[in-house]
Each structure stands twice: as C-alpha cells, then as structure tokens.
C-alpha positions as CSV (number, residue, x, y, z in Angstrom):
1,M,23.0,-64.2,-89.1
2,G,24.6,-64.5,-92.5
3,L,27.7,-65.7,-94.4
4,S,30.8,-63.8,-95.3
5,T,34.5,-64.5,-95.7
6,L,37.0,-64.4,-92.8
7,S,38.6,-61.3,-94.4
8,S,35.3,-59.6,-94.5
9,Q,34.5,-60.4,-90.9
10,I,37.9,-58.9,-89.8
11,R,37.0,-55.7,-91.6
12,L,33.8,-55.6,-89.5
13,V,36.0,-55.2,-86.4
14,G,37.6,-52.1,-87.7
15,S,39.0,-49.9,-84.9
16,R,36.1,-50.6,-82.5
17,I,38.1,-52.9,-80.4
18,G,41.7,-52.5,-81.7
19,V,44.0,-53.7,-84.4
20,S,43.3,-57.2,-85.7
21,V,46.4,-59.4,-85.5
22,A,45.3,-62.9,-86.3
23,A,42.2,-64.9,-87.0
24,V,40.7,-68.3,-87.9
25,N,37.3,-69.5,-89.0
26,G,34.9,-70.6,-86.3
27,D,32.0,-73.0,-85.7
28,F,30.3,-75.5,-88.0
29,Y,27.1,-73.8,-89.5
30,K,24.1,-74.1,-91.7
31,R,24.5,-73.2,-95.3
32,D,20.9,-73.4,-96.5
33,E,18.5,-70.5,-96.5
34,P,16.7,-69.0,-94.7
35,Y,18.9,-69.7,-91.7
36,A,22.3,-69.7,-93.5
37,G,25.0,-68.7,-91.1
38,D,23.3,-70.2,-88.0
39,P,26.2,-71.6,-85.9
40,R,25.7,-75.2,-84.8
41,G,26.6,-74.4,-81.2
42,L,26.9,-71.5,-78.7
43,Q,28.0,-68.1,-79.8
44,I,28.5,-65.0,-77.6
45,V,29.6,-61.8,-79.3
46,D,30.6,-58.8,-77.1
47,G,28.5,-60.4,-74.3
48,E,25.4,-60.9,-76.4
49,V,24.3,-64.5,-76.8
50,V,23.1,-65.0,-80.4
51,S,23.1,-68.8,-80.6
52,A,22.3,-71.2,-77.9
53,P,24.5,-74.1,-76.7
54,T,23.5,-77.6,-77.9
55,E,25.5,-79.8,-75.4
56,G,28.5,-79.7,-77.8
57,A,32.0,-78.5,-77.1
58,C,32.6,-74.7,-76.9
59,F,35.6,-72.4,-76.5
60,W,34.8,-69.6,-74.1
61,I,36.5,-67.1,-71.9
62,D,35.0,-66.5,-68.4
63,A,34.4,-63.2,-66.6
64,L,37.9,-63.4,-65.1
65,G,39.5,-63.8,-68.5
66,Q,40.3,-67.5,-68.2
67,P,39.8,-69.8,-71.3
68,H,37.8,-73.0,-71.3
69,A,37.0,-75.8,-73.7
70,T,34.0,-77.6,-72.3
71,N,30.7,-79.1,-73.4
72,V,27.9,-76.6,-72.6
73,M,24.3,-77.7,-72.0
74,S,21.4,-75.3,-72.7
75,L,19.0,-74.7,-69.8
76,F,17.2,-72.0,-71.7
77,Q,13.5,-71.9,-70.8
78,V,10.4,-69.7,-70.9
79,I,8.2,-69.7,-67.8
80,W,4.6,-69.0,-68.6
81,P,2.3,-67.0,-66.3
82,N,0.8,-70.2,-64.9
83,G,4.2,-71.5,-63.9
84,A,4.5,-74.1,-66.8
85,T,7.8,-74.1,-68.6
86,N,9.2,-74.9,-72.1
87,S,12.8,-75.1,-73.3
88,F,13.6,-72.9,-76.3
89,G,16.2,-72.5,-79.0
90,L,17.6,-69.2,-80.2
91,N,17.7,-67.7,-83.7
92,E,17.4,-71.0,-85.6
93,D,14.9,-73.1,-87.5
94,R,11.9,-73.7,-85.2
95,P,10.6,-77.3,-85.1
96,S,6.9,-77.8,-85.4
97,S,6.8,-79.1,-81.8
98,G,9.2,-76.6,-80.3
99,V,9.7,-73.1,-79.0
100,E,12.1,-70.6,-80.4
101,I,13.1,-67.1,-79.5
102,Y,14.3,-64.7,-82.1
103,T,16.3,-61.5,-81.5
104,P,17.2,-58.7,-83.9
105,A,20.6,-60.4,-84.4
106,L,18.8,-62.9,-86.8
107,G,17.9,-60.3,-89.4
108,S,14.6,-58.7,-90.6
109,S,12.1,-61.4,-89.6
110,T,11.7,-64.8,-88.1
111,H,11.3,-66.7,-91.4
112,T,8.9,-69.1,-89.8
113,L,5.7,-70.7,-91.3
114,G,2.6,-70.9,-89.2
115,G,2.4,-71.4,-85.4
116,R,1.8,-68.6,-83.0
117,E,4.3,-65.8,-82.4
118,L,4.4,-63.5,-79.4
119,V,6.0,-60.1,-79.8
120,L,7.7,-59.3,-76.5
121,E,8.8,-56.0,-75.0
122,R,10.6,-55.2,-71.8
123,E,8.7,-55.4,-68.5
124,H,9.3,-52.4,-66.4
125,G,12.3,-52.8,-64.1
126,S,13.7,-55.9,-65.8
127,A,17.0,-56.4,-67.6
128,W,16.6,-56.4,-71.3
129,L,18.5,-56.6,-74.6
130,P,21.0,-57.6,-75.6
131,L,20.4,-61.1,-74.2
132,R,23.3,-62.3,-72.0
133,I,24.0,-65.8,-70.8
134,G,23.0,-66.9,-67.3
135,K,20.3,-64.2,-66.7
136,N,16.5,-64.0,-66.2
137,Y,14.3,-61.5,-68.1
138,K,10.8,-60.4,-67.6
139,A,8.9,-59.8,-70.9
140,R,5.5,-58.4,-71.6
141,V,3.4,-59.6,-74.5
142,R,2.8,-56.7,-76.9
143,E,1.2,-58.5,-79.8
144,I,0.1,-62.0,-80.8
145,R,0.4,-63.2,-84.4
146,E,-0.9,-66.4,-86.0
147,T,0.8,-66.3,-89.4
148,G,4.5,-66.6,-88.7
149,D,7.4,-64.6,-90.3
150,T,7.1,-61.8,-87.8
151,K,9.1,-58.7,-88.3
152,L,12.1,-58.3,-85.9
153,A,12.4,-54.8,-84.5
154,P,14.9,-53.2,-82.2
155,E,14.2,-53.6,-78.5
156,T,11.8,-56.5,-79.0
157,L,11.9,-60.3,-79.0
158,V,9.7,-62.7,-80.8
159,L,8.7,-66.0,-79.1
160,S,7.6,-68.5,-81.7
161,I,5.6,-71.6,-80.8
162,G,5.3,-74.5,-83.3
163,P,1.8,-75.5,-84.4
164,E,1.9,-78.7,-82.4
165,L,2.4,-76.7,-79.2
166,T,0.1,-73.8,-79.6
167,G,-2.2,-75.2,-76.9
168,V,0.4,-74.2,-74.2
169,T,-0.3,-70.5,-75.1
170,S,-4.0,-70.7,-75.6
171,K,-4.6,-68.6,-72.5
172,V,-1.8,-66.2,-72.9
173,E,-3.1,-62.7,-73.7
174,I,-1.7,-59.4,-74.6
175,G,-0.2,-57.8,-71.5
176,A,0.8,-61.2,-69.9
177,V,4.3,-61.3,-68.4
178,L,6.7,-64.2,-69.1
179,T,10.1,-65.1,-67.6
180,I,12.9,-66.0,-70.0
181,S,15.9,-67.8,-68.6
182,T,19.3,-68.1,-70.4
183,A,20.9,-70.4,-67.9
184,S,23.4,-73.1,-68.9
185,S,25.5,-75.9,-67.4
186,P,28.2,-75.0,-66.6
187,N,27.1,-71.5,-65.7
188,L,28.7,-69.1,-68.2
189,R,27.3,-65.9,-66.6
190,G,29.7,-63.0,-67.3
191,A,31.3,-64.6,-70.3
192,T,31.8,-62.0,-73.1
193,M,32.8,-64.4,-75.9
194,A,32.1,-68.0,-76.8
195,I,32.2,-70.0,-80.0
196,G,31.2,-73.6,-80.7
197,G,33.2,-76.3,-82.3
198,G,34.4,-79.7,-81.1
199,P,35.4,-82.2,-80.2
200,V,37.9,-81.3,-77.5
201,L,41.2,-82.6,-78.6
202,V,43.5,-81.9,-75.6
203,R,42.6,-81.6,-71.9
204,N,45.1,-81.2,-69.0
205,G,48.0,-81.9,-71.4
206,R,46.6,-85.2,-72.6
207,R,45.2,-86.2,-75.9
208,Q,41.5,-87.0,-75.7
209,K,40.1,-90.3,-76.9
210,L,37.9,-89.7,-79.9
211,N,34.9,-92.0,-79.7
212,R,33.5,-92.5,-83.2
213,P,29.7,-92.9,-82.9
214,A,27.9,-95.7,-84.7
215,T,26.7,-93.5,-87.5
216,E,27.5,-93.2,-91.2
217,S,27.0,-89.4,-91.3
218,Y,29.8,-87.4,-92.9
219,E,30.2,-85.4,-89.7
220,F,31.5,-88.4,-87.8
221,S,33.1,-90.5,-90.6
222,S,35.3,-87.5,-91.5
223,M,36.9,-87.6,-88.1
224,S,39.2,-90.4,-89.1
225,E,39.9,-89.1,-92.6
226,R,42.5,-86.5,-93.7
227,H,40.9,-83.1,-94.3
228,P,41.8,-79.4,-93.8
229,R,41.6,-78.6,-90.1
230,T,41.3,-75.6,-87.8
231,A,41.9,-75.6,-84.0
232,V,42.5,-73.3,-81.1
233,G,44.7,-74.3,-78.1
234,W,46.6,-72.8,-75.2
235,D,49.1,-73.3,-72.4
236,G,49.9,-71.2,-69.4
237,N,51.4,-68.4,-71.6
238,Y,50.2,-68.6,-75.2
239,F,47.2,-69.2,-77.4
240,F,47.8,-71.2,-80.6
241,L,45.7,-70.7,-83.7
242,V,46.3,-73.7,-85.9
243,E,45.3,-74.4,-89.5
244,V,46.1,-77.4,-91.6
245,D,45.7,-77.3,-95.4
246,G,44.4,-80.4,-97.2
247,R,42.7,-81.9,-100.2
248,Q,45.4,-80.5,-102.4
249,K,47.7,-83.0,-104.2
250,G,51.3,-81.8,-104.0
251,L,50.6,-79.5,-101.1
252,S,48.8,-81.2,-98.3
253,L,46.4,-84.1,-97.8
254,G,45.3,-82.7,-94.4
255,M,45.1,-84.5,-91.0
256,T,42.9,-86.8,-89.1
257,L,41.7,-85.5,-85.8
258,E,44.1,-87.9,-84.0
259,E,47.0,-86.5,-86.0
260,L,45.9,-83.0,-85.2
261,S,45.7,-83.8,-81.5
262,A,49.2,-85.1,-81.6
263,Y,50.5,-82.0,-83.4
264,L,48.8,-79.7,-80.8
265,L,50.5,-81.6,-78.0
266,K,53.8,-81.2,-79.9
267,L,53.3,-77.5,-80.0
268,G,52.8,-77.5,-76.2
269,C,49.1,-77.1,-75.9
270,E,47.6,-78.1,-72.6
271,E,44.0,-77.5,-73.8
272,A,42.7,-77.5,-77.4
273,I,39.5,-77.7,-79.3
274,N,38.7,-78.5,-82.9
275,L,36.8,-75.9,-85.1
276,D,35.2,-76.2,-88.5
277,G,37.5,-77.6,-91.2
278,G,37.3,-78.5,-94.9
279,G,36.7,-75.7,-97.2
280,S,36.1,-73.4,-94.3
281,A,39.6,-73.8,-92.8
282,T,41.3,-70.4,-93.1
283,I,43.9,-68.6,-91.1
284,W,44.7,-64.8,-91.4
285,C,47.6,-62.9,-89.9
286,N,48.8,-59.4,-90.2
287,G,46.7,-58.3,-93.1
288,T,46.4,-61.4,-95.3
289,V,45.2,-65.0,-95.5
290,R,48.2,-67.2,-94.9
291,N,47.0,-70.6,-96.0
292,S,45.7,-72.2,-99.2
293,P,42.0,-72.8,-98.9
294,C,41.0,-76.1,-100.6
295,D,38.2,-74.4,-102.6
296,G,40.8,-72.2,-104.3
297,Q,39.5,-69.1,-102.5
298,E,38.0,-68.1,-99.1
299,R,34.7,-69.7,-98.4
300,V,31.9,-67.7,-96.8
301,I,31.5,-68.8,-93.2
302,A,29.2,-68.0,-90.3
303,N,31.6,-66.7,-87.6
304,S,35.3,-66.5,-86.7
305,L,37.7,-66.1,-83.8
306,I,39.8,-62.9,-84.1
307,V,42.7,-61.8,-81.9
308,V,43.1,-58.0,-81.6
309,R,45.7,-55.7,-80.1
310,K,43.8,-53.3,-77.9
311,S,44.1,-49.6,-78.7
312,S,44.6,-48.8,-75.0
313,K,48.0,-47.9,-73.5
314,S,48.3,-51.3,-72.0
315,Q,48.5,-52.8,-75.6
316,K,47.1,-56.1,-74.3
317,L,45.9,-58.8,-76.7
318,D,42.2,-59.7,-76.5
319,A,39.9,-62.2,-78.3
320,A,36.5,-61.7,-79.8
321,T,34.1,-63.7,-81.8
322,V,32.6,-62.1,-84.8
323,R,29.4,-63.2,-86.6
324,S,28.9,-62.4,-90.3
325,P,26.5,-59.6,-91.0
326,N,22.8,-60.2,-91.6
327,S,22.0,-61.7,-95.0
328,P,20.6,-59.3,-97.6
C-alpha cells in the first residue's frame, strides 16, 4: 500500500500487460500513516485480492469478462482448529476487538501495536499466495508473537488478533492448522480485477435514487454539492471514463452526483458507478493528464483504473487496477 500520482501508477504498468491508453483515479482511500493508501473498499489486482470488500459498491469484471457495478459484502473468515470462526479484514488498521490478515502487499510490516500475531505458512497441498477471492486456504502456524508490528515476508501471512480478542487464540499453538476463507456475496471467484467506489449512479439504463443518510459527515453532505467527479460507465459496446473538473472559478464548478448521473445517461451509459472525486479526480489519455486537477497538480492517490491495449496480435483492449507502490 502507498500513495502515488496517476501518472506514476501508469508507468508501473510498463509493457507488462500492453500499452496504456487511458486511465482515471480509483477508490476513496486513507491518507494518514501508517496505512496511507488503504482503499476504502475492495481491490483486486491481477487476480490478487489486496483489500477486502466492505458492503460498498464496486466495479469488477467477472471470469467471463463481463463488467458489474454492485455492492459486495465480505464473508472473509478464519476457522480455528476447534471450529470457531471470526471474520477478518485485510491489510488495514486492526481494531482492538477485531482480526486482521496482512499480506506482503501491505509493505514491510503490519504496523500494529500489541495483540497477538500468528505468522502463517502454507499447509502442504493447499492453495497459497497470492490470495484470490472466493477460495479457501489451509495455513499452518509457524510463529506466535505478542508485540505486534510483525515483519511481512514473502510466502507468509500474518494473522493479527486485537488485545480484546486474544482469548480466542489462547489454545492455538505452533503447528496448528487454520482455514482462511475469502468468500464474498455475490461470489466473485475468478474475478481478476475489482475496484471500490460508489454509489452506483446508473443501473439498467436508469438513474439511481441517491438516498442521503441522516449524517453530517462530509462523505455524504458532498453528494449534493458541486465538486470534481470521476466515474466509469458502459453500454453494450463501450466503456466510458468520465472526469468532471471543479472548484475552479472561470473553468468549472463541478457537478452534484445527480447531475453526474444525468450526464452519464446522456452519454448512453446503461451502467455507471461513481469513483473518488475532489482533488483526486484525474483523467489521463495517450500520454498525458487531460484535465485540470483542482489542487493545481496531480494528487497522490491509492489506486487507479487503467485501460491498456494488449501487445498480443489480437490488439484487444483490457482493463486492470493498479495500486500504488509500497510506501518508503
């Protein structure tokens, strides 16, 4: 996890997949250390799940290549040797009464304080890293630590238990075998890319009603205000990467989400989902940023959605999510 500009993330793609054609910024994210760059919702990169779903809306492409914009619920859980279960989060701040699993995608260590941490290795015969959505893994406990901030090494996972829950692992010993499930609802097994966002703006060719929750948080109050916006939509033939500048007198005030929904319908989108906006709103095409970011320059962001032209003879277009590199 980390933060970098959209242009930097495009350079990470290089020629590994093909030639980058167009891109937009991605999910909402945390900006504060030590988990800066943690996406708010689901993220799957090249088939690897690096951030868990949180019941929010996601854009994802299934194993058959079909796009979706749906709310995805996490059913991630660890099954202990005695059959008890606990849900877990992935690569984010661990609550004192929660369970978190950390993979090498996070960085050099878990950045946790206290609790109990189990260093897990592959159980013989089981599927293993990278973690993929909708699968079960058998893991053997290699080491037990009581101090937190465990080092993350290749081919290992760290299961971190908050200090208020350490009783559930009091009888777990080195050599014990756990089961880790990355199930979700709906079942995303086989999905090779996914990125969080929301809300869904267009479904089945109809603008979706935006219910404003009874909260004063900026996340929800900003829905009815004009701001820079980013969205991805599609119809039966095309994908649409849409960016709206804003907060710039004489250039653009931005759009409300309702105005953005209406514009996406005008373009012909049958499905569409909102992505992060504000200072993060950036669109890149054929080698350069094409909009005017309201910060006056590209903001560092957590992840992005990049369209590439494959280097194969078929010259098909494909989509990939990219996460920013690990923080220094």
